[in-house]
C-alpha positions, 0 to 999 in steps of 0.5 A: 577905543575905536576898536571897541565900537567897531568890533564889540558893539556890532557883536552885541547887537542882540543884546542892544535889541533886548535892551531896547525892547525891554525899555519899550515894553516897560515904558508902554506898561507905565505910560498908558492907561489902556489895559490892552496897551498895558498887556501889549507892553508886557508881551513886548517885554516878555519877547525881549526876555525870550530873545535874551535867552536865545541869544545866550544859548546860541553857539556859532558852528554848533550842530544839533545834539541829536546828531552823533556825528557832526560835520567835524566828526568827534570834534563837533560842538553841540548846542545845548537844548535847554535854552530852547526848551525853556523858551518853548515852555515860556512861550506857551505860558506867555500865550496862556497868560495873554489869553487870560489877560484879554479875558479879564479885560473883556470882563472889566469892560462888561462890568465898568464900560471902559478899559481905561485904568482911570475910569475903572478905578474911579467907578470902583471908588464910587461903588465903594463910597456908595456901599459905605454910605448904604452901610452907614444908613443901615447902621443908623436905622438899626440903632434908631429901631433898637428898643430903649430901656425905660428910664428908672426901670430895672437894667438887670444889674445887681445892687448892694442895697437890694431890700429883698435880701 
């Protein structure tokens, strides 16, 4: 049991960092109402995924795959370039997503005057309630302005006892 903690746990240090960063990012997204803090939490979570992929793609003693003759000659171990390519692409997507998120937060601040989630939702519900009340008032006014048929007048329905037949 002691050998497990002295040999295995330090060897998995990258994965412990990944787990810690994931939990910090997830907690930040859930616990905070500020939209900028939520975006920062998403970025921390995303960074933990980057570290996870890089950790899994690392090979000790490996050389770049573009070198035909590594330090060990024909026995050289080459690193697979796919994890690095995926992470570079993910970083570009992450930066553009963050930029879009910040732009949306700026627009939300302009529209609602706040970037706190509770304030934005309260203002949105108040707007929906006001629009519903306005629509109900318009509907009542339209029904009141509608011409009514005079009582005893012809309603346009055909009757069986019509004397003109």
